[in-house]
N, C-alpha and C positions, 0 to 999 in steps of 0.2 A: 181284330174281334167284332161280330156281328152286334148290332145295337138290340137291345132288350126290347120286347114287344111294348113295354111299359113306356118308354122313351120315344118309340118310333113316331108319334104324332109331333114331338116337338124337332126331331130330326128333319121330319118333312117339311115344318116350317123353316128350319134352316137351309134346306136344299134352295126354297123360294127367296130367302133372304140373300144366299149366294149370288143369285141370279140377279137381283137387284143391285148388289153391291158391285157387282161386275159393271152393270150399266152405269153407276155413278162415277167408279174409277175410270171409264172410258169416256165420259161426258166430254163433248166439245161444245162450242159456242152455239153451234147447229142442234145439237142433240141435247142440250143442258134441260129445255123445258120439258121433255119427254121423260128424261131420267128423273128429274124432280118429281113429276107426277108419280112415275112409277113407285118411288121411294113412299111419297106421302100415303097412295093408295095402299101399297102393302102395310105400311105402318099402321094405318088406321083399321084396316081389317084383319091383319094378322098379328103385327108386332105387338101392339099393346098388351092383347090377350095373351099373347106367348109369355112377354115379361111377367105379367100377373101369375100366370100358372106356374112359372118358375119360381117366383118370390113366394107364392102362397101355398104351394102344394110341394114342389121340388125340394126346395131349401129345408122346409121344416122336416120333411122325411128324413133328409139327410142328416140333419141336426141331431136327430135320436140317436145316432150311431157315429158321428163325427163332429168335429169342432166346427161350431157356427162361425168362429171366426178364422177358418182355415183361409189360407191366401186366395185359392180359387173361388171361395164363395164372395170375399171382399171384392175379388176382381169382376165377378158376375154382377156384384151389385152397383160398384162404380161404374162399370160399363153402362148399366142400364140407364143410370142417372145422366151419364154423359150423352148416351143415344138419345134420349127423351129431349135432351136440351137441344141437340143439333136439329133434331125433327121440328122441335117447336121454332127454332131459329130459320129454319128452311120454309116452314109454313108461313113465317111471317116476313120474310125477306122476298126481294126481287127474285123472278125466276131464272136469271142468268148468271149466277155466281157459282161459276165452274169450279173454283178452288174450295168452295165448301163441299160440293158434291163429292170431289175427290177426297178430300179430308173424311168426309161421312162414309163414303164407300170402304177405305180403308179400314175405317173404326169398326164398320159393322162386320168386314170380312173377319177381321182379327177376333172380334168379340166371339163369332159363330166358331171358328176354329178352336178357340179356347174351350168353348163348351163342349164340342164334339170330342176333342183330343185329350182335354184335362178333367172338367166336370163330371161329364157323364161317365165316363168309366170308373171315376172316383165313387158315383153314386151307385152305380151298378154293383161295385164291389162291396161297398159298405153295406147295403140293404140285403136282409134275407130275403129269398124268393118270395115268399109270400106277401111281405111289405113291398116289393116291386111290383108285383102283380095289382095289390090294392092302389099303389100310386097310378099304375096305368088305368085302371076304372075310374079314379078320381080325374085324371086328366081328360080322359074321354067324354065323360060325364059334364065336365066343365065347358068343354069345347062345344058339345051337342046343346048345352044351355045357353049358350053365348049367343 
């Protein structure tokens, strides 16, 4: 199924996130510093805003039509907490922790796949077209204002 235009900006972020996740998962002692920096740059410039948009715009829009405690919503929120924690640990810790990079890469990829395969289709199905369009406008406006 083609992604709705409303959620396309979030999916574009996911594309970048998957690229960074792959770098993390493939990190070796030699490439660890570069993979670490790639993630930290991504998270500071895109990831934090992305999480905020999902938490402040996407999930409330879904909650008008679906259960706010739906398993897919709970998974998204707990993933966000864990990914923030891992990002903070990575930023504070030494640059060469290859095992942490691998864990973070796996977690980030699993999170993105969950959103693309489970959560986004659920949102697209639940929201009426007009509300999906309004959500897209709000997401684009928030990205432009960031």
